[in-house]
N, C-alpha and C positions, 0 to 999 in steps of 0.2 A: 740529130739534135732535137728536132721537132717531135720525133717519135718518143725519145726519152722523156721529153717534157710532158707529153700526153700521158705516158705511163706513170710518171710521178704524180701528175694531177689526178689520174684515175685511182692510184693507190691512196692519194690524200683524201679523195672523196670517199673511198671505201672505208678508210680508217676513220674519217669523220663520221660516216654513217654508223659504223660499228661503235664508235665512241658515243654517238648520240643514242644508239640503242642501249648501250651499256649504262649510260647516264639515266635514261628513262627507266630501265630495269631497276637500277639502284634506287632511283627516286621512288618507284612503285613499291620496292621492298621496304624502304624507310617508312613510307606512308602506312603500309600494312602493319609493320612492326609497331609503329606509334599507335595505330588504332588498337592492335591487340594489347599493347601495354596499357592503354587507357581502360580497355574493357577488363583486363586482369586486375588492374588497380581498383577499379570500381567494384569488381566481384569481391576482392579482398576487403574493401571497405564495407560492403554489404555484410560479409561474414562477420567482420568485427563488430558491426552495429546490430547484428541479429539479436532480437530481444530474448532474454532469458525466460524460461518458464517461471510461473509465479512462485512455485516452491523453491526453485533455485535462487530467485530474487530475494526472498525473505528468510530462507532456511538458515538457522543459527543466529538470527537477529536477537540481540539482547538490549533492552532499554531499562535504565534505572532513572528514577525521577524523585523529586521531593515536591511537596505542596505546602502552601501557606495561605494565610488570609490576614487582612488588616495589618497589624504591626507584628504578627507572628510569622516569621519567614519559613518555618518548617514545622508544621503541625502533623505531617504524615509523609510517608515515603512508600515507594512501590517498585515492583519489577515486572517486566513482561518478557517472556521468552517465546520464540517461535521455533518449535522442534520439528525436524523432518523424521518421520517414523519409518520411512521406506514404503514401497508399493503405492506411491502417490497418496500417502496418508500423512497428516500433519496435526500438530497439537499446539495450541497457544495456552500458556498459563500466565495469568495476571494475578498478582497479589499486592494489595495495598493495605496499610495499617496506620491508624492514628498513633501519634507518639507525643511525648512530652506532656504539657498541660492538656492538650486536646485528647491525648490518650487517656489521661485520668478522667476528664469530663465525660468522655464517651465510653468509658469502661473498656478501653483498648479495642475499639471497633476495628474489625478486620473484614475486608472484602476479597473474595477469591473467585476468579472466573476461569473455567477450563473449557476450551472449545476444540472439539475434534472436527477435522475437516478432510475432505478429499478434493480432487480437482476434476475438471471436465476432461474429455479425451485429448484435447489439445494442450492441456496443462496451462491454460490461460485464465482460469477462474477458480476461486475457492468455493467449494460447495459445503454448507454446514451439515454435519452428521449428528452432533450432540453438543449441547451447551449446558454446563453446570454453573449456577450462580449461587454463591453461599455468603451470607452475612452473619457475622458473629459479634454480639455486643454483650460482654460479660458472659453470663450463663445462657443468654438468649441466643437462639440459632434459627435461621431461616434458610432453606435450601430449595432451589427451583431447578428442575431438570427438564430440558427440552430435547426431544428426539425427533429426528426427521426421517420418516419412513417413505422412501421414494417408490417402493414397490406398491404400497397401499395408497400412495399419494396423500399422506396424512402427517400432521405434526402433532406429537403427543407431549403434553406438558403435565408435570406433576410438581406440586408445591407442598413442602412439609414445614409447618409453622405452628409453634406452641403445641406440638404433639398431634396436630390434626393434619390430615392429608386431603388435598383437593386435586382433582384432575380435570383436564380440558383437552378436547381434540378439535383440530382445525383442518379442513380439507385443503389440499394443494391443487389449485386449478391447473388444467393442462397449459403448458407453455409458460408457466409462472415460475420465477426463481425467487425464493424467499431468502434473504440474508438476515443475519443478526448483527449487532454492532461490531462484533469482533471480525467476522468475515468481511463485512462491508468496509471496515477501516483499511484492510490490506487490499481488497479489490479496488477500492478508490485510488489508492496510491499506485496500483499497477496500471490503472487506466481502463479498467473493465467497463466503466460506465461512459467513457469518452475521455478526450484529452483534458487534462486539468490545466486550466488557463484562467487568468484574471477575467472576472465578469461572468463566468460560466456557472450554471446551476444544474443540479442533478436531483432526481426523485428516485429513491431506492425503496424497493418493496420489502416489507418485513411481515412476520406473522401478525395478522390482524388481531388487535386486542381492544375491546370496547369500541369497535368501529374504526379504529385507526390502524391502517396497514402500510403506511409509508413514512419515511422521514426525508427531510430536505437537507441538501448540502450545497452551500453557496460559496464560491470563491470571490473574495472582495475584488472590486475593480482596482487597477493599479494605483490610481490617484488616491483612493481611499486608504489602501494599504500603505502607501507612501506617507500619508498624513499621520496615520496611527504609529507607523514605525518611527517617524521623526520625533514623536513624543515619548518614545520608549528609550530608557537609558541603555538597554541591552539590545543593540540592533543586529549584531552579527548573525548571519545565516537566516535571517527572517525575510524570505523572499516572497512567500505566498501566504496570505491570511485566509483561512477556511473556517466558515461557520457551519455548525451542525445543529439541526433542530429535530430532535428525536420525537418530540410530542409525547413523551412517556417518561416515567421516573428513571433516572440513571444516576448512580452514585450519590443519591441524596438530593439531586436536583429534580423537583417535581415535573418539569417539562423537558428536562434533558437538553439544556442549551449549552453548547460547547464551542469554544473558539480555539483553533490550533494554528500555530505558525509552523510552516514547513520551509526547508531550504529548497534549492533549485532541483535537487534529486528526490524531492518529496519524502525526505526523512524528517521526523518531528524535531522541533527545537523547543517549543514551550506550548503551554495550553492554559485554558481558563474554563472552569465549570461555573456557570452563572446560577445565582439564587439557590444555593444549597440551604436546605432547611436548618434554621437556627444559627446559621453561620454567615450566609451571604455568598459572595464570589470567592472561589478557591482558585488560586493561581498555582500552576505547576511549571517546573522547568526540568529539562533533561540534564542529569548529572553525569550520565555515562551512556554512550551509544557504541555498540560493537557487534561483531559477528563471531559467535563462539559455538560452533557445532558441538553438541553435547550428546553423550550416550544416554538414551532414555528409552525405556520400552514399557510404557504403561498399557493397561488393558484397553483394547479398541472395542467400542460397543458394536 
């Protein structure tokens, strides 16, 4: 009887030890599987959150807007399209035109901007190749073409006005990236110059003209943006207030002072161009925002 009891106890201890070993093994497997699960879920999260290249982020973007001043809600309208041309080449076409009474007073003034661009090797920054700026007022026409020659490290500018042609060349210093207002607008929204957050300020390099080779972009502090937003009857989507100081003529504003409201994804909601000649402040609002990839194959310079 004692022997049988000892055998049962021995078997019990062995079974208990095996069960303990099995439990420890199971627990270890569970821990490993949980750890792998966490890592895999994090890797999946990282893949989902991986940032698109700048061309993929904005390719096909189409914006329609209207602008007004004082008691005139719609004195002009415009569109801006971001086209992907293939081979990491892109084109932005912006067209704005006065309409109604303003159109009659300004002889149907029209502004057209075409900006050809490439990207850096990482696809994380737009690099200007060519910019065409055309103003048409009645029979009067002014066209300025800016070409960026990175092999010769030069920017070549040609202006045709009143039948006369003027040319200017500016050197590109080593390590310097010159942006124009078109490329800077998208680079800023992509975060090329740093995280866009309340209270931050950015200095962006442009082709020097008359000694001025930079413009400043300031994101309003949250308390200031909240105060201005509270006074605005149209508050929806206005998350970040950005002020741009070009320090050069832009769309009729002698110093190029612009305010833009963006939503949390840095898509534009409304804008304001300050102190436009003969008019004052011009307010603009987005009437349509969409992504419409379009077939277009213009000549690449």
